LUMLUM-285143 format. One record per residue (C-alpha): x, y, z; residue in one letter. Coordinates in steps of 0.05 Angstrom, whole numbers, padded with zeros to 5 digits, always signed. Example, Ala and Ser with C-alpha at 12.3 -4.5 7.8 and 13.67 -1.06 7.14 Angstrom:
2
+00246-00090+00156A;+00273-00021+00143S;
***
This chain:
382
-02266-00255-03367M;-02214-00216-03329T;-02138-00226-03330A;-02092-00194-03279V;-02021-00187-03302H;-01964-00171-03254F;-01911-00131-03289G;-01932-00072-03333A;-01865-00066-03367G;-01849-00078-03440N;-01857-00154-03438I;-01922-00148-03399G;-01952-00097-03447R;-01920-00122-03511G;-01927-00197-03504F;-01969-00229-03449I;-02017-00170-03441G;-02024-00166-03516L;-02044-00239-03524L;-02092-00235-03465L;-02124-00173-03497H;-02129-00208-03564E;-02163-00266-03528A;-02218-00219-03505G;-02199-00214-03432H;-02208-00150-03392D;-02136-00134-03373L;-02112-00107-03306V;-02039-00089-03300F;-02008-00091-03230V;-01940-00060-03216D;-01902-00019-03165V;-01876+00031-03216N;-01920+00091-03197A;-01905+00135-03258P;-01918+00076-03305L;-01984+00059-03271I;-02005+00132-03273S;-01990+00135-03348A;-02031+00072-03360L;-02088+00098-03318T;-02090+00162-03358A;-02086+00127-03426A;-02141+00092-03464D;-02095+00054-03511S;-02023+00037-03529Y;-01992+00005-03591R;-01951-00058-03598V;-01905-00047-03658I;-01870-00107-03690E;-01804-00085-03719I;-01765-00123-03771G;-01787-00167-03830P;-01861-00184-03829G;-01877-00137-03773G;-01946-00107-03759G;-01980-00063-03708E;-02035-00075-03657T;-02072-00025-03613T;-02088-00050-03542V;-02149-00020-03508T;-02195-00036-03450G;-02143-00042-03395F;-02136-00014-03325S;-02077-00009-03278A;-02063-00015-03203I;-02003+00009-03162D;-01998-00049-03113S;-01950-00009-03069A;-01999+00048-03060A;-02064+00008-03061D;-02050-00064-03041R;-02122-00077-03024D;-02144-00061-03095A;-02092-00109-03123A;-02115-00164-03075V;-02187-00155-03096M;-02168-00156-03169A;-02135-00224-03158V;-02194-00248-03117A;-02243-00234-03174T;-02200-00251-03234A;-02203-00311-03280D;-02129-00311-03297I;-02066-00285-03263V;-02001-00280-03303T;-01933-00251-03287T;-01874-00222-03324A;-01834-00192-03266V;-01770-00233-03267G;-01759-00298-03230P;-01727-00264-03170T;-01788-00220-03159V;-01839-00276-03154L;-01829-00283-03079R;-01849-00210-03069F;-01915-00216-03106I;-01933-00284-03076A;-01962-00256-03010P;-02008-00210-03049L;-02033-00268-03092I;-02041-00310-03029A;-02086-00257-02999D;-02126-00255-03063G;-02137-00330-03058L;-02159-00322-02986R;-02210-00269-03008A;-02236-00310-03066R;-02311-00323-03059A;-02334-00393-03046A;-02359-00429-03108G;-02318-00385-03155T;-02282-00425-03209P;-02208-00437-03194P;-02161-00380-03211L;-02112-00398-03267V;-02042-00375-03246I;-01985-00376-03296M;-01915-00346-03286A;-01889-00325-03354C;-01815-00319-03337E;-01749-00339-03369N;-01738-00394-03318A;-01751-00469-03312L;-01817-00486-03278Q;-01828-00414-03256A;-01901-00427-03238T;-01880-00483-03192D;-01833-00433-03157S;-01889-00382-03151L;-01936-00435-03123R;-01885-00454-03070A;-01878-00381-03050E;-01954-00373-03047I;-01959-00436-03004A;-01908-00407-02956T;-01947-00342-02952A;-02011-00379-02938L;-01981-00417-02880G;-02035-00456-02843D;-02087-00434-02895D;-02060-00483-02947A;-02131-00501-02967A;-02133-00435-03005A;-02086-00466-03056L;-02145-00509-03080T;-02177-00444-03105R;-02124-00440-03160A;-02097-00479-03219I;-02022-00471-03229F;-01995-00482-03300A;-01923-00476-03322N;-01909-00440-03386T;-01853-00426-03435A;-01850-00357-03466V;-01807-00328-03521D;-01806-00258-03551R;-01748-00209-03556I;-01768-00140-03530V;-01712-00090-03536P;-01697-00030-03492T;-01753+00020-03495A;-01744+00088-03528D;-01772+00140-03479P;-01802+00176-03539A;-01849+00116-03549D;-01885+00129-03484G;-01930+00068-03470L;-01921+00040-03540D;-01878-00023-03543V;-01832-00045-03599R;-01823-00121-03605V;-01797-00172-03654E;-01850-00205-03698P;-01835-00275-03670F;-01869-00298-03606C;-01886-00364-03573E;-01926-00379-03510W;-01932-00452-03493A;-01976-00474-03434I;-01980-00544-03403E;-02049-00576-03407T;-02040-00625-03349G;-02064-00580-03292P;-02131-00565-03326F;-02185-00616-03308P;-02229-00592-03366G;-02217-00544-03423A;-02158-00497-03415P;-02170-00422-03418P;-02183-00391-03486S;-02119-00356-03508I;-02114-00365-03583P;-02045-00334-03586G;-02018-00388-03540A;-02012-00463-03553H;-02025-00517-03503F;-01980-00579-03498V;-01984-00644-03459D;-01910-00642-03438D;-01881-00573-03429L;-01811-00593-03407A;-01783-00603-03477P;-01809-00535-03500Y;-01781-00500-03438I;-01712-00531-03446E;-01711-00522-03522R;-01724-00448-03514K;-01678-00438-03453L;-01620-00477-03483F;-01627-00448-03554T;-01656-00378-03552V;-01633-00357-03482N;-01566-00392-03486T;-01554-00363-03555G;-01577-00293-03535H;-01532-00292-03474A;-01474-00322-03513A;-01481-00267-03566T;-01482-00214-03512A;-01421-00239-03473Y;-01378-00257-03533L;-01400-00195-03570G;-01382-00149-03512R;-01312-00178-03510L;-01307-00167-03585A;-01326-00094-03578G;-01398-00099-03604A;-01450-00051-03576A;-01512-00089-03599T;-01535-00160-03609I;-01544-00153-03684H;-01474-00122-03690E;-01445-00179-03649A;-01478-00236-03688I;-01454-00201-03752G;-01382-00213-03731M;-01360-00279-03761P;-01319-00301-03700A;-01377-00287-03653V;-01428-00320-03698R;-01384-00382-03705D;-01374-00386-03630A;-01448-00378-03615V;-01466-00429-03669S;-01417-00478-03639A;-01447-00470-03570A;-01517-00480-03597L;-01496-00543-03635R;-01475-00571-03567E;-01541-00553-03535T;-01578-00580-03596S;-01543-00646-03587S;-01566-00649-03515L;-01638-00630-03532L;-01642-00683-03586V;-01615-00736-03539A;-01657-00715-03479R;-01724-00701-03512H;-01723-00737-03578G;-01731-00676-03622F;-01718-00692-03695E;-01650-00665-03711R;-01675-00628-03773A;-01729-00594-03731V;-01679-00573-03678Q;-01630-00549-03731D;-01685-00505-03761A;-01704-00478-03693Y;-01631-00460-03680R;-01625-00425-03747D;-01688-00386-03733T;-01658-00362-03667A;-01595-00338-03702L;-01636-00300-03753R;-01675-00267-03696R;-01611-00243-03664F;-01591-00211-03730A;-01654-00167-03732N;-01621-00098-03735D;-01687-00063-03722A;-01683-00087-03650L;-01617-00051-03636A;-01613-00090-03571D;-01552-00071-03528P;-01506-00128-03508V;-01503-00100-03437E;-01579-00105-03431R;-01580-00177-03454V;-01521-00196-03411G;-01550-00167-03347R;-01553-00209-03284Q;-01493-00254-03298P;-01498-00288-03230L;-01568-00313-03247R;-01548-00334-03317K;-01487-00371-03290L;-01528-00407-03236S;-01534-00483-03234R;-01600-00494-03272H;-01596-00435-03320E;-01580-00427-03394R;-01504-00437-03391L;-01486-00483-03334I;-01544-00532-03338E;-01531-00555-03410P;-01456-00555-03400A;-01463-00597-03337A;-01512-00645-03371A;-01464-00655-03429L;-01406-00668-03381A;-01449-00719-03344E;-01458-00754-03411R;-01383-00758-03420G;-01380-00701-03471E;-01335-00641-03463H;-01375-00577-03476P;-01318-00538-03507T;-01359-00483-03540A;-01405-00473-03479L;-01343-00465-03435L;-01319-00410-03482E;-01385-00374-03470V;-01380-00385-03395I;-01311-00354-03397S;-01340-00293-03431A;-01397-00289-03381A;-01346-00290-03324L;-01316-00227-03354Q;-01383-00190-03353F;-01362-00148-03293V;-01362-00076-03271D;-01424-00056-03311V;-01446+00004-03271A;-01521-00004-03273D;-01521-00080-03262D;-01512-00099-03188P;-01499-00172-03206E;-01442-00152-03252S;-01411-00113-03195I;-01421-00171-03147E;-01390-00220-03196L;-01328-00176-03200G;-01324-00173-03125E;-01328-00249-03120K;-01273-00257-03172L;-01230-00209-03133A;-01240-00239-03064S;-01252-00314-03072L;-01211-00373-03097T;-01230-00404-03164P;-01259-00464-03128E;-01301-00420-03083Q;-01327-00380-03143V;-01347-00443-03179V;-01386-00470-03120V;-01419-00404-03100E;-01436-00379-03170V;-01449-00442-03210T;-01469-00491-03156G;-01424-00544-03188V;-01387-00583-03133G;-01319-00616-03135P;-01350-00684-03148E;-01380-00662-03215H;-01344-00677-03281P;-01350-00603-03302L;-01319-00575-03238H;-01246-00575-03258S;-01260-00543-03325A;-01300-00488-03291L;-01245-00476-03240V;-01196-00467-03298S;-01242-00417-03332R;-01252-00377-03268V;-01177-00374-03257A;-01168-00348-03328D;-01221-00294-03315A;-01186-00273-03251Q;-01120-00266-03287R;-01154-00225-03341A;-01178-00172-03292R;
***
């Protein structure tokens, strides 16, 4: 069994690639980072090191690597002959790899079992998005889509900024979760013991997005304003922890109402997330976690979606609005183009224009006026 994984970075090597390796798949990394691919090609192993309480260490072997920018044909053939294709490239990059996967489906031999394609991204229904991009790339050859099974997933593991001294080794937190929907599989799903298969993925995706991702981002944005350099430092500040906890109580209320989670189960899941943020071994910078504020403030992401849903239910998401205010002040971070762009929008647009362009919340929505007020405050604070 062969698995092709797009994205040879820390998450690819330290999470999805690791679980595919442990499942016994021959692993092929595909990336456009030439130095990284060269290093993987020259190596016969790397380590995944779990840091923090309960951590262990695993050595990954038996992998290969392809630079798809330098040898696109090799990457296409790897897809054409694979059993599984996964991604960990970031939701905005899926459209760039879709044409390559489309060509791999075109080249797939007749009678070959369907290729299992799973986008392992921090975004709702990421595999559906990838499928749509592949369909566009296939154009009139839409029949090639029948050569694949597309399954949405929910993934969760904190992987901090790499230390260059580690080389290919990856440091990760001990906790990880990979949930995969069973519906698309006509028979038995693929064998990946480290993942778990569920009938309805939507509750798991939203629980993770609106608890772990919302809380992580909230800790970063509020912590940065409070002067913290790292996530564990930020969550250790009582005012920040109280504000993050308040925001997650709001999202927990939504999740219980929307998906029927038992409140005690959701409370325990929320508490686990807060403990994970406090893992000082991760030393995760707030500016890394807060990156791409425009994406994180978009309509169906971790901050606006739960706040909007609560407003639609007639509830005022006070704590989430405090986090949104902090996110709006994540500007002028030199190595984050979205942070720069957010600052430019705040400087050049009216509050109403910022709300519509950044959050996608129109004037007719019950959250609109509160967002306009928060944007105006952020503009005055600059």
